[in-house]
N, C-alpha and C positions, 0 to 999 in steps of 0.2 A: 543232475549235475550236483557235485558236492559243494560244500561251503567253501568260499574263497579262502586261501591260506595266506597269511601274512609272511612275506619273504624278505622284506628289507625296510630299513628306515634311512632317510637321507636328509641332508640340510641341517645346518648348525642352529639357526635361529627358529626354524619352523619344522615341525615333524610332519613328514609326508609319507605315511605308510603306503607301500605298494601291495596290491593283491594279485594273485595269479588265479585265472580261471580258464575255461575252455576258449573264452573269447580273447585271451592273451593277458598281458600284464598292464595294469592301469593303476592310477592313483585313486585312493578313496576320495571322492569329491568333498566330503565334509571337512577334510583336513587341508585341502589345497590352499585356502586363504589364511591358515594359521589360527583361525578362530575355533572356539569350541562348537561342537555340533548343535547344542541348544541355542547358542547365539546365532548361528547360521539359519536355524529353523525360524527364529524370530524375524531375522532380516528377510527371509523368503516370504514370511507372512505379511510383511510390510509391502513387498512388491505386489502381492496378490490382493491386498486390501483395496477396496474402492477409494478410500481416503488417502492411501499411500503415505507420503511423508507427513501429511497433516494429521495422521492418526494420533490420538491422545498418548502422551508419554507413559510408559510403564514405570513402576516404582524405581528400579535401578537407574533408568535414564533421568528421572526427576531428581534423584539423589545426587547424581553427578552434576547436573545443571545447577542445582542449589549450592553444591560445594564449590563450584567454579565462582559463582557470584560472592559467596562467603569469603573465599580467599582473595578475590579481586578487591573486595571492600577492605580487607585487612592490609593488603600490600599496596593498593593504589595502582597496581599493574594489571593490564588486561591479560597478558600472557603469563601463565604460572606453571609450576612443575606439576605434571600429570600424576606423579607418585604421591604428592601431598593431597591432591584432589581425591585420589583413590582412597587414601587413609581417612579423609574427612567424610567421604561417602560410605565408609565401612564396606568397601568392595575390594579387598586386597588382591584377590586372585582372578576376578573376572572384569575388573574395571577397564582394561585395555579393549576388550571386546565391545563393551557398551560405549566407550568413547569412539571407537571406529564406527559403530552404528549411528551415533549422534552426528558424526562427521558426514556420513552418507545422507543423513536427513537434513543437512545444511544448517545445523544448530551450533556447531563448534568447529574450530580449526584444531587439528590434532596431528602431531608429528612424532608420537611415541614418547618423547621426553617432555614436551610442553603442550598445554591446551589453552585455548582462548575461546570465550563466548563470542558468537556472532550476534548480530542484531536480533535475529529470530530466536536464538537461544536465550538472550537476555530478557526478551519479552515474556517468556514463560517461566522464568526463574522466580522463586520466592525469596524476597529480601530478608536478610537476617533480622530476627526479632530484637536482638541486642547488638551493640557494637562489638565486632570480633576482636579478640586479643590473642597475643602469642600464647599466653597461658591456657586459653581455651583451645587453641590449636593443639597444643601438647596433650591436653587432657583427652581430647577426642581421638587423636592418633594413638595414644597409649591404650585407651579403653578398648579400642578395636582389636587388640592383640590377645592371644591366648596366654593364660597363666604365666609360665616362665618367660615367654617372649615379652610379655607385658612388663615384668619386673626388670628384665635386661634393658629394654628400650628406655624405661623410666630412669634407670641408673645412668645410662649414657646421656640422656637429655639433661639430667641434673649435673652431670660432670662436664658438659660442653663448655668451652672448646677443648678440654683435655680429653685424653683417650684412655681406654682400658686395655690391658693385656688380656689374652684369652682366659687366663686363670682368674683375673679380677672380674671379668664379665661373668664367668661361671659362678663365682661366689655371689655376685650381685643378683643374678637370676636364680640362685639356689638350685643349680643343676650340677650334677656330678661332672667333674672335669673330663673323665674318660667315657662319658656316655654318648650314645648316638643322638640323644635329645639336644645336646649342646650344639653339635654340628648342624642339626636340623634347624634350631633356633637362629643360628648365625646366617645360614643360607636363606632362610625365609625372610629375615629382616634385610639382608643384602638384596634379595630379589625384589623386595618392595621398595628399595632405594631409600629406606629410612635410616640406614647406617652405612658406613663404608670403611675400608681399610686405609690406614695411614701408610706412609712410605716404609715405616719400620714394622708393618703388618699388625699394628694394634687396631682396636675397634673404636670408632668415634661416631657420634650422631651426625646425620647428614646436615649440611648447612642449609638445605632447603626447609628444615624445620624451624629455622630462625630467619625468616625473610625480613629484609630491610624494607621499611616503608618508603614508597616512592617520594622523592623530593617534591614532585609537583602536587602531591596531596597535602603535604604539610604546609605548603605555601598558599595563602588565600588567592583564589583566582580573580583576575580582573575582568573576566568575561561576564557579559549581561545576557542571560538566556532570553529566548524568544518570548516567553510569557511576560517578561518585564518590558521588553521592547513594545509589545502590543499596545498597552494604554498610552505610551508616549506618542505613537504614530496614529492613534485612533483607529486601529485595525485589530482584527482577531489574529491569534497566533497562526491559524491556518492561512489567512490571507498573506501574512508576512512570509511564511515558508514558500507560498506560491510565488511571491515576488522575488524571493531569493533564487528559487529554481529557475525563474524566467530571466534572471540577470538584470532586473530593473529595480531592485532594492537600493536605495541611495547610500547605504553604509556597507562597507565590506564586513563579511562574517567569516567564521571558521568553525570547523568541527573538532570537538574534543569528547572522547568516550561516546561517540555516536550521537552527540547533541550539538545543536547549533548555537553559537554565541557571537556577540559583537563586543569589541573592546570598549570598556566604559569611558575611557578618555576620548576615543573616537566619537562616541555618541555625544559626549559633552561638547566637543568641538563642533560637531555638526549643528547642534541646536544653538550654539553661540553664534555661528555664522548666520543661521536663519534669523536669529533675533536681531543681529546687526543689519541684515538686509531689510527686515520689516521696519526697523526704526528709521533707516535711511529713506525708504519709500514713503513713510508717514511724514517725514520732514519735508519732502518735496511737494507733498499735496497741501501743506499748510501755507 
């Protein structure tokens, strides 16, 4: 039997080559999911591994997990742009595949545009060694680009929120206005969602590169974490969590960023009532 012959491509967002052989026409399995063959082979190895989803993260997976936490620390938001996480992880062309794999492993929530760490993912993420800044975000995103793309993106970031014409972008990136390289640079940065077109078809840096810090992060929290509650109640943090889970803890609590808190004022009022009750009981016994 001869080698299968490629006879067509179909689908706008996913390439699904069909092959013809004596057995008939069928889709090449490695393309059906829209993932690269190497990514699918890795995913298949996870299924076959005795450890399965608990298998140690490979380098690209760890880079994305760490980038998620880095950006979350910067913005104060758990759900962030997948394109910026990809730039931080320096995986501009394969990040989507690795994010899909991490989603299948239960470590992230991923919907093509946005990504969010789940509790399991946050537990294996490395915390930033220094406080993240917008300037550092720009430095990392720009450094991950190749020569002319790097110069063009840097110019757009510095010009934001103003835009460039095609000719101005070419001059900033030091690329000939009529060259194929200019089209390739624009398409690459657009595909990475680091830049976009304005209504009058000029080029501008993506607003995702300038994330606004969440208001809830800039405002001091009133919550008292379990580790602070423990000595007040003469219990261990584990005992308090067990009481909360069983519904017998005397103070209402709430979850924020996967951590349990009690309102400080509620705690203060609770002990004020307890103190008043103890004083009244002591008075009656005298």
